[in-house]
N, C-alpha and C positions, 0 to 999 in steps of 0.2 A: 567649080562654083556655079557657072552658067547652067549646068545640067541640073543642079540642085534647085536653082531658082525656077527653071522651066517646069520641073516636076511639081514643085509647090504651087505654081500658078495653075497647072493642069488640075491638081487636086481641088483647089479653090473654085475653079470654073465648074468642075463636075458637081461639087457640093451645091453651088448656086443653082445650076440647072435642075438638080434633083429636088431642091427645096421648092422651086417654082412649079415643078411638075406635080408636087404633092397637093397644090391648091386645086381641089376637085369640086364637085357640085355639092358636097356634103356641107351642112352647117357646122360640122364638128370635125373638120379635117384634123388628122393626128397632130402634127406640128407644122403643117404646111403654111405657106405665106403667099399672099398675092402681092407682087411688086407694083406699087403705085407711086409715081414720082411725087415728091412732097408738094410740088407746085400744082398738082392736079386737083381740080375742084371735084368734091364728091358727086356733084350732079353729072360729071363726065364719066363716072365709072359705069360700065355696062354690066349691071348685075345679072342680066339675062345670060351673058356669056360665062360669068363666073358660076351661076347656078342653073345649068341647062335643064335640070329635072323639073324646074318650075314651068309647067305648061298651062295650068288652069288659072292660077292666081295672077293678079296684075302687079307687076313690080313698080312701086311708087317711092317717091322721096318721103322719108319718115325719120324725123329727128327725135331721138329718145336716149335716155341714159341706160335703158335696159340692155342687157347683153345679148349677143348673137344667139339665136335659137329660142329666145323668149317669145311669148305671145302677149299681145295687148289687144283687148276687145273694147271698142267704143260702142256702148249701148245707145248712145245718142244718134250715131251714124249707122248703126247696124253693120259694122265692119270689124273684121278681125285682121290683125297685122302680125305676120311672122317676121320677127326682126332678123335681117340679114347682116347688119353692119354696113359700113360705108354710107351711113344715113339713108339706107334703103330698107324696104320691107316688102313682103308679098302680101297683098291685100285681097281678102275674100269677102263677099257679101254674106251676111249671116242673118238668122232670126234670133232675137233676144227676148228677154222676159216681158210679158205683157203687164199692163198696169195692175199693181197689187202684188206682183211677184218679182219686182226689181231687186237687185242686190249688187253690191260691189265689193271688191276685195282682192286679195292675192292668194293664189294656191299654186301648187305644183302638180304636174301631170303624175299621177300615182299609178296608173295602169292604162294599158291600151288593149283593145279587143276588136277583132274582125267579126262582122256580123253578130253583134252582141245580143244576148238574151235580154229581155226586159221584164223587170219586176216593179210595177208602179209602186211608188211610196204609199204608205198607209194614208197620208194626208190627201193624196190624189185620189185614192180609191174611195175615201169618205166623200169627196166631192162628186166622183163619178163611179157609183157602185156597179155600173155595167162593165167596168174594166176587168180584164182577167187578172188573177194573181200572178200569172206567169205567161210570157209569150216567148217562144223560141226565136232565135235570130233568123232573119230572112227578109226578102224584099218587102213584105207586108208589115214588118216590125217598125214601130215609130222611131227606133234608134238608128235605122238605116244600116249602111255598109260598114261603118267604123265608129268606135267611140274611144275617147280619151277622158279618163276619170280625173276629176279635180280634187286632190287631196282626199280627205275622208268625208267630204261633203256629198250631198245627193246630186250635185251638178256634174254635167258632162258636156264636152264638145262632141257632137255626134251628127251623123247623117239624118236624113229624114225621108219619109214617104209622103210628105206634103211640100213639094217644091215651091208652091205658090206662096208659102209663108216666109220665104227668104226675102230679107230686106225689110221685114216688119217686126214689130213687137208682138210676138205671138205665142211664146212658149211659157211653161210654168217655171222658168228659171234657167233651164239648160240653153246652150248655144247650139243652134241647128245650122247645118250646112248642106248644100247639095251633095249627094253621094259621091259624085266624081271629085268635088273639091275636098271633101273630108278624107277621101282616100289618098289624095296627093298630100295633104297636110299630115296625115298619119305617117306617111313614108319619110317625112322630113323632121318630125318632132321626136325627141327622145324623152323617155321617162325621167322625171326630175326637172323638166323644163318649167320655168316660172310662167304663170298665167295671171295677167292682171286684168280685172274687169272693172271698168269705170264708166 
C-alpha cells in the first residue's frame, strides 16, 4: 500500500512541475498555469519574469475586464496596452488620429503582415493627389515594418517612417508605432485578438 501511495504522490508531483513549467512567455500558453499564492497582491507579480520576450514595451499596472492578449488603445493618452493578465499590461507609446479623423470602437486583428505594401484609401488620395496608388513594403513605406489589420476596416496598427509622430494625434485614423515596438507587438499578438480603441 505504501508503494502505491508513493507512486501516486510521485505522479502528482511530476504533473505539478510539468504544469508550472508550461507557463512560458507566450500570452497564449497551451494549458499552462502560473502558480501565484492567493494572498499575493497582483502588484507583486513580476510580469517581466513571466513574459521575458517583452523588451521594448513598459510593463505597467492595468486593471481591465479585457482578456489576456487583448489590446486597448487610449487615444487621449496616445498609449497602447497589451493585456497580460494579473492586472498587468505592456504599454507602448503610439500616434493616434488627428482632429477630424478620430474614431472609437472594437475590432479584431484580422491579418498580420511583415513589411506591408501600402495602397492609400481613395479618400486619402482625394485629399492628397500626389500620393501613389501603390507603394511596395520597405523602410520608406509609411506602414513601416509590421501591420496588424483591424477587422474589415481601413484601420491598422502599424509601424512608421515618421518616428517623431509617436505620442501625438497625427494619423488619418491608424495607430502608429515605432518599428521596433510594432515588431515586438506583432510577435505577441494573435489573429483574432480583440482591439478596443477609446
